[in-house]
C-alpha positions as CSV (number, residue, x, y, z in Angstrom):
1,X,0.0,0.0,0.0
2,X,1.5,3.4,-0.9
3,X,2.1,6.3,1.5
4,X,-1.1,8.2,0.7
5,X,-3.2,5.1,1.4
6,X,-1.2,4.4,4.6
7,X,-1.9,7.9,5.7
8,X,-5.5,8.2,4.7
9,X,-6.8,4.6,4.9
10,X,-9.0,3.1,6.4
11,X,-11.6,5.9,6.0
12,X,-15.4,5.5,6.0
13,X,-16.9,8.6,4.6
14,X,-20.7,9.0,4.5
15,X,-22.1,11.7,2.2
16,X,-25.3,12.9,0.6
17,X,-25.5,13.4,-3.1
18,X,-28.5,15.1,-4.7
19,X,-30.0,13.1,-7.5
20,X,-33.2,14.6,-8.9
21,X,-35.6,14.9,-6.0
22,X,-34.0,12.0,-4.1
23,X,-31.1,12.0,-1.7
24,X,-28.8,9.0,-2.3
25,X,-26.7,8.0,0.6
26,X,-23.4,6.5,-0.4
27,X,-20.4,5.0,1.4
28,X,-16.9,5.1,0.1
29,X,-14.9,2.1,1.3
30,X,-11.2,2.7,0.7
31,X,-9.9,-0.7,1.7
32,X,-11.5,-4.1,1.2
33,X,-10.3,-5.1,4.6
34,X,-12.7,-2.5,6.1
35,X,-15.7,-3.8,4.2
36,X,-16.2,-7.0,6.2
37,X,-13.8,-8.7,3.9
38,X,-16.1,-8.2,1.0
39,X,-14.6,-6.6,-2.1
40,X,-16.8,-4.8,-4.6
41,X,-15.3,-6.4,-7.7
42,X,-12.3,-8.2,-9.0
43,X,-8.9,-6.9,-7.8
44,X,-6.6,-8.2,-10.4
45,X,-4.3,-5.2,-10.4
46,X,-5.4,-4.0,-13.7
47,X,-5.9,-0.2,-14.1
48,X,-9.7,-0.7,-14.5
49,X,-10.6,-3.6,-12.3
50,X,-13.8,-2.0,-11.1
51,X,-12.8,-1.4,-7.5
52,X,-14.0,1.7,-5.8
53,X,-10.4,2.9,-5.3
54,X,-9.5,2.8,-9.0
55,X,-8.3,5.9,-10.7
56,X,-5.2,7.9,-11.5
57,X,-4.3,8.6,-7.9
58,X,-4.6,4.9,-6.8
59,X,-3.1,3.0,-9.7
60,X,-0.3,3.6,-12.1
61,X,2.6,5.9,-11.9
62,X,0.9,8.7,-10.0
63,X,0.0,6.3,-7.2
64,X,3.4,4.5,-7.0
65,X,5.7,7.3,-8.1
66,X,7.6,10.0,-6.1
67,X,4.5,11.9,-5.2
68,X,3.0,8.9,-3.4
69,X,5.9,7.9,-1.1
70,X,9.0,9.5,0.3
71,X,9.9,13.1,1.3
72,X,7.8,14.9,-1.3
73,X,4.6,13.3,0.0
74,X,5.6,14.1,3.5
75,X,6.3,17.7,2.6
76,X,2.9,17.9,0.8
77,X,1.1,16.5,3.8
78,X,3.0,18.5,6.4
79,X,3.5,21.9,4.8
80,X,0.2,23.3,5.9
81,X,0.9,22.7,9.5
82,X,4.4,24.2,9.7
83,X,4.6,27.2,11.9
84,X,6.0,30.5,10.4
85,X,9.2,31.8,12.0
86,X,11.0,35.2,12.3
87,X,14.3,35.0,10.4
88,X,15.7,38.5,11.1
89,X,15.0,41.6,13.1
90,X,16.1,45.2,13.3
91,X,17.6,46.1,15.7
92,X,19.1,42.7,16.1
93,X,18.8,41.0,19.5
94,X,21.2,42.5,22.0
95,X,22.0,45.6,19.9
96,X,23.4,48.6,21.8
97,X,23.4,52.3,21.0
98,X,20.4,52.0,18.8
99,X,19.2,55.5,17.5
100,X,16.1,56.7,19.3
101,X,14.4,57.4,16.0
102,X,14.6,53.8,14.9
103,X,11.6,51.8,13.6
104,X,11.5,48.2,14.8
105,X,11.1,45.4,12.2
106,X,10.7,41.7,12.0
107,X,11.1,39.6,8.8
108,X,9.4,36.2,8.4
109,X,10.2,33.1,6.4
110,X,7.0,33.5,4.3
111,X,4.2,35.8,3.4
112,X,2.1,36.5,6.5
113,X,-1.5,37.5,6.9
114,X,-1.1,41.3,7.4
115,X,-4.4,41.5,9.3
116,X,-2.8,39.4,12.1
117,X,0.1,41.8,12.6
118,X,-1.3,44.6,14.8
119,X,-0.5,46.5,17.9
120,X,-1.7,43.6,20.0
121,X,0.5,41.0,18.2
122,X,3.6,43.2,17.6
123,X,4.6,45.1,20.7
124,X,7.5,47.1,22.0
125,X,7.9,47.7,25.7
126,X,10.2,49.8,27.9
127,X,10.1,47.8,31.0
128,X,6.4,47.3,31.8
129,X,5.4,50.4,29.7
130,X,4.1,49.7,26.2
131,X,5.3,52.0,23.5
132,X,2.6,53.7,21.5
133,X,2.9,53.5,17.7
134,X,1.6,51.9,14.6
135,X,2.3,48.5,12.8
136,X,2.5,48.1,9.1
137,X,3.2,45.0,6.9
138,X,4.8,44.7,3.5
139,X,6.4,41.8,1.6
140,X,7.5,39.5,4.5
141,X,8.4,42.3,6.9
142,X,6.3,43.8,9.7
143,X,7.3,47.3,11.0
144,X,6.6,48.9,14.4
145,X,6.8,52.7,14.1
146,X,6.9,54.4,17.5
147,X,4.7,57.5,17.7
148,X,7.5,59.4,19.4
149,X,11.3,58.8,19.5
150,X,12.4,56.2,22.0
151,X,14.1,57.4,25.2
152,X,17.9,57.7,25.6
153,X,20.0,54.9,27.1
154,X,17.2,52.5,28.0
155,X,16.5,48.8,27.3
156,X,13.5,47.8,25.1
157,X,11.8,44.5,24.4
158,X,10.0,43.7,21.2
159,X,7.6,40.8,20.9
160,X,5.7,39.0,18.1
161,X,3.0,36.9,19.7
162,X,1.4,33.6,18.5
163,X,-1.5,35.7,17.3
164,X,0.6,36.3,14.1
165,X,-0.3,33.8,11.4
166,X,0.5,33.1,7.7
167,X,-2.0,33.0,4.8
168,X,-2.8,29.4,5.6
169,X,-3.7,30.3,9.2
170,X,-0.6,28.8,10.7
171,X,0.5,30.8,13.8
172,X,3.9,31.2,15.3
173,X,4.6,28.2,17.6
174,X,5.9,30.5,20.3
175,X,6.2,34.2,21.0
176,X,9.3,35.7,19.4
177,X,11.1,38.1,21.7
178,X,14.2,40.2,21.3
179,X,15.7,43.2,23.1
180,X,18.0,46.1,22.4
181,X,19.3,49.3,24.1
182,X,19.1,52.8,22.9
183,X,22.2,55.0,22.9
184,X,23.1,58.5,24.1
185,X,21.8,61.0,21.6
186,X,22.5,58.8,18.6
187,X,20.8,59.8,15.4
188,X,19.0,57.6,12.9
189,X,20.1,57.9,9.2
190,X,18.2,60.3,7.0
191,X,16.0,58.2,4.6
192,X,16.8,59.4,1.1
193,X,14.7,56.8,-0.7
194,X,15.1,57.1,-4.5
195,X,17.1,60.4,-4.1
196,X,19.8,58.2,-2.7
197,X,20.4,56.8,-6.2
198,X,21.6,60.2,-7.4
199,X,25.1,61.6,-7.0
200,X,23.9,64.9,-8.5
201,X,20.2,66.1,-8.6
202,X,19.0,69.7,-9.3
203,X,15.7,71.5,-9.6
204,X,16.7,73.8,-12.5
205,X,19.9,72.7,-14.2
206,X,23.1,70.8,-14.0
207,X,26.1,72.5,-15.7
208,X,29.7,71.1,-15.9
209,X,32.8,72.6,-17.4
210,X,36.0,70.5,-17.7
211,X,36.4,66.8,-17.2
212,X,33.8,66.0,-14.4
213,X,33.3,62.4,-13.5
214,X,30.1,61.5,-11.7
215,X,29.6,58.0,-10.2
216,X,25.9,57.6,-9.6
217,X,22.8,58.9,-11.4
218,X,22.5,62.5,-12.5
219,X,19.2,64.3,-12.9
220,X,17.1,67.5,-13.1
221,X,13.4,68.1,-12.2
222,X,11.1,69.9,-12.7
223,X,13.3,71.6,-15.4
224,X,15.4,69.6,-17.9
225,X,18.8,71.3,-18.6
226,X,21.9,69.2,-18.4
227,X,25.1,70.5,-20.1
228,X,28.7,69.4,-20.1
229,X,28.0,65.7,-20.4
230,X,29.9,64.8,-22.5
231,X,32.7,66.1,-22.1
232,X,32.0,65.0,-18.5
233,X,31.3,61.4,-17.8
234,X,28.3,59.9,-15.9
235,X,28.8,56.4,-14.5
236,X,25.1,56.0,-14.1
237,X,21.8,57.1,-15.7
238,X,20.9,60.6,-16.7
239,X,17.3,61.8,-16.0
240,X,16.4,65.2,-17.6
241,X,12.9,66.1,-16.4
242,X,11.8,62.4,-16.3
243,X,9.4,60.8,-13.9
244,X,12.3,59.2,-12.1
245,X,14.0,62.6,-11.3
246,X,10.6,64.0,-10.3
247,X,10.0,61.2,-7.8
248,X,13.5,61.6,-6.5
249,X,13.0,65.4,-6.0
250,X,9.9,64.5,-3.9
251,X,11.9,62.1,-1.8
252,X,14.7,64.8,-1.5
253,X,12.1,67.2,-0.1
254,X,11.0,64.6,2.5
255,X,14.6,63.9,3.4
256,X,15.5,67.6,3.6
257,X,12.5,68.2,5.9
258,X,13.5,65.2,8.1
259,X,17.0,66.5,8.6
260,X,15.8,70.1,9.2
261,X,13.3,68.9,11.8
262,X,15.7,66.9,13.9
263,X,16.1,68.4,17.4
264,X,17.1,65.6,19.8
265,X,20.3,66.4,21.7
266,X,21.2,69.2,19.2
267,X,24.6,70.8,19.7
268,X,24.7,74.5,18.8
269,X,27.6,75.5,16.5
270,X,28.3,78.7,14.6
271,X,30.8,80.1,12.1
272,X,33.9,78.2,11.3
273,X,34.2,74.4,11.9
274,X,37.8,74.3,10.6
275,X,40.3,72.7,12.9
276,X,37.6,70.9,14.9
277,X,37.1,67.2,15.6
278,X,33.5,66.2,16.1
279,X,31.8,63.0,17.3
280,X,28.5,61.6,15.9
281,X,25.4,63.6,16.6
282,X,23.2,66.5,15.5
283,X,24.9,70.0,15.0
284,X,22.7,73.0,14.5
285,X,23.5,76.5,13.3
286,X,21.0,79.4,13.2
287,X,23.1,81.1,10.5
288,X,25.9,79.9,8.2
289,X,28.7,77.3,8.6
290,X,32.1,77.3,6.9
291,X,35.3,75.2,6.9
292,X,38.1,77.7,6.3
293,X,40.8,77.9,9.0
294,X,41.6,74.2,8.9
295,X,40.2,70.8,8.2
296,X,37.2,69.3,9.9
297,X,37.5,65.8,11.3
298,X,34.5,63.6,11.9
299,X,35.4,60.8,14.3
300,X,32.9,57.9,14.6
301,X,34.8,56.3,17.5
302,X,34.9,52.9,15.7
303,X,31.2,52.8,14.9
304,X,30.7,52.5,11.1
305,X,27.0,53.1,11.6
306,X,27.4,56.4,13.4
307,X,25.4,59.3,12.0
308,X,26.4,63.0,11.7
309,X,23.8,65.6,10.8
310,X,24.5,69.3,10.2
311,X,21.7,71.8,10.1
312,X,22.3,75.4,9.0
313,X,19.7,78.1,8.4
314,X,21.8,79.8,5.6
315,X,24.9,78.9,3.6
316,X,27.6,76.2,3.7
317,X,31.1,77.2,2.4
318,X,34.5,75.6,2.3
319,X,37.6,77.4,1.1
320,X,40.4,76.2,-1.3
321,X,42.1,72.9,-0.3
322,X,40.0,72.4,2.9
323,X,39.0,68.9,3.7
324,X,36.4,67.0,5.7
325,X,38.3,64.0,7.1
326,X,36.6,60.8,8.2
327,X,38.1,59.0,11.2
328,X,37.2,56.1,13.5
329,X,35.3,54.1,10.8
330,X,33.1,57.1,9.9
331,X,31.2,56.5,6.7
332,X,30.4,59.2,4.1
333,X,27.0,57.6,3.6
334,X,26.0,58.6,7.2
335,X,27.0,62.3,7.0
336,X,24.2,64.8,6.1
337,X,24.4,68.5,5.4
338,X,21.0,70.3,5.4
339,X,21.7,73.7,3.9
340,X,19.0,76.4,4.3
341,X,20.1,78.3,1.2
342,X,23.1,77.4,-1.0
343,X,26.4,75.5,-0.6
344,X,29.8,76.3,-2.2
345,X,32.8,74.0,-2.1
346,X,36.2,75.6,-2.7
347,X,38.6,74.7,-5.5
348,X,40.6,71.5,-4.8
349,X,38.7,70.9,-1.6
350,X,37.7,67.4,-0.4
351,X,34.3,67.1,1.0
352,X,32.4,64.1,2.6
353,X,28.6,63.5,2.9
354,X,25.3,64.2,1.3
355,X,24.6,67.9,0.7
356,X,20.9,68.7,0.6
357,X,20.6,72.4,-0.3
358,X,17.3,74.3,-0.5
359,X,18.6,76.4,-3.4
360,X,21.9,75.8,-5.3
361,X,25.2,73.9,-5.0
362,X,28.5,75.1,-6.6
363,X,31.5,72.8,-6.6
364,X,34.8,74.6,-7.3
365,X,37.4,73.5,-9.9
366,X,39.1,70.2,-9.1
367,X,37.1,69.6,-5.9
368,X,36.1,66.1,-4.9
369,X,32.9,65.1,-3.2
370,X,32.5,61.7,-1.7
371,X,28.7,62.0,-1.2
372,X,25.9,63.7,-3.1
373,X,25.1,67.1,-4.4
374,X,21.3,67.4,-4.1
375,X,19.7,70.8,-4.8
376,X,15.9,71.2,-4.4
377,X,15.1,74.3,-6.4
378,X,18.0,75.8,-8.3
379,X,21.2,74.6,-10.1
380,X,24.2,72.3,-9.4
381,X,27.3,73.8,-11.0
382,X,30.4,71.6,-11.5
383,X,33.9,72.3,-12.8
384,X,36.2,69.4,-13.5
385,X,35.1,67.5,-10.3
386,X,35.0,64.0,-9.1
387,X,31.7,63.1,-7.4
388,X,31.2,59.6,-6.0
389,X,27.9,58.4,-4.5
390,X,28.7,56.5,-1.3
């Protein structure tokens, strides 16, 4: 007897079948041994011997092949009762110095029923205090978004309960629990979304003179003017007034507003940052900032995920040959400059980070930018530069 019969037999199923105005009761006997030893017809092993169990699933290759016995059959029979599992989280279990603006996520090994992922089945607690927020679900990932930033330097516990189920109704076998600690005044990265694909993005125009090399996409929106390429080279796509650059401009505005709206643990700075060494955090100027009397060093203290955000109400200026130096595993991808008006980088200077200017960005002759030049409204002007998207 094959595996399907061993699993499913003997079964006595009684049913009612409508036939005209009469109800005909029938019995399906799946094994002669459960019919008082009486068979319903010859059982000579032929494909059509008249037995009630004849058919493509009980005789021939489909009954005796790999679908009937072995691991494939076991998998078919058992798949619907396998419990879903969480395969990754953010923050990871035991994470330290987590930014207080972090969303908490859990990724599953399959598509889940989003209706079962709610504030009652996905919780974040600080001690015995529940965190207020909202839960969303997309793909295979559930996201808990706190209504307010988490508190500094405190432990948090996240939990997915057995109320979470997949599309077949299979629930987690046990609650999934993980914990993490927030840091002292650490900042979450600014979400650039599709604007992050661009090394250069302007609202009005992009103009280059000389041999500029851009690694990353280059675009303009809502206007369309791009000049100087070629001679300049773009190692990426060009988008002159396309839907792609329009969407990216929308995402740039969102990112700009996010950076401008940060306030947690802001350190007030003013004037010249040259000669300073700064640690990760949020730095705020109510006027302009410049790097002129020396180089600026950003020291992440060995944390490659550390974030630096600079807010300024007016301009950003660097003078000739000045540098932004990254130390202690600092990463240009995690450095953001939110400029209230326009930014100007001096000739032969070396700058790090994403510049998000409300108006324009001018990069002096020979200057190098390891980051992005993103201007919301006006132009980006280049002159024989190297710009590399981190």
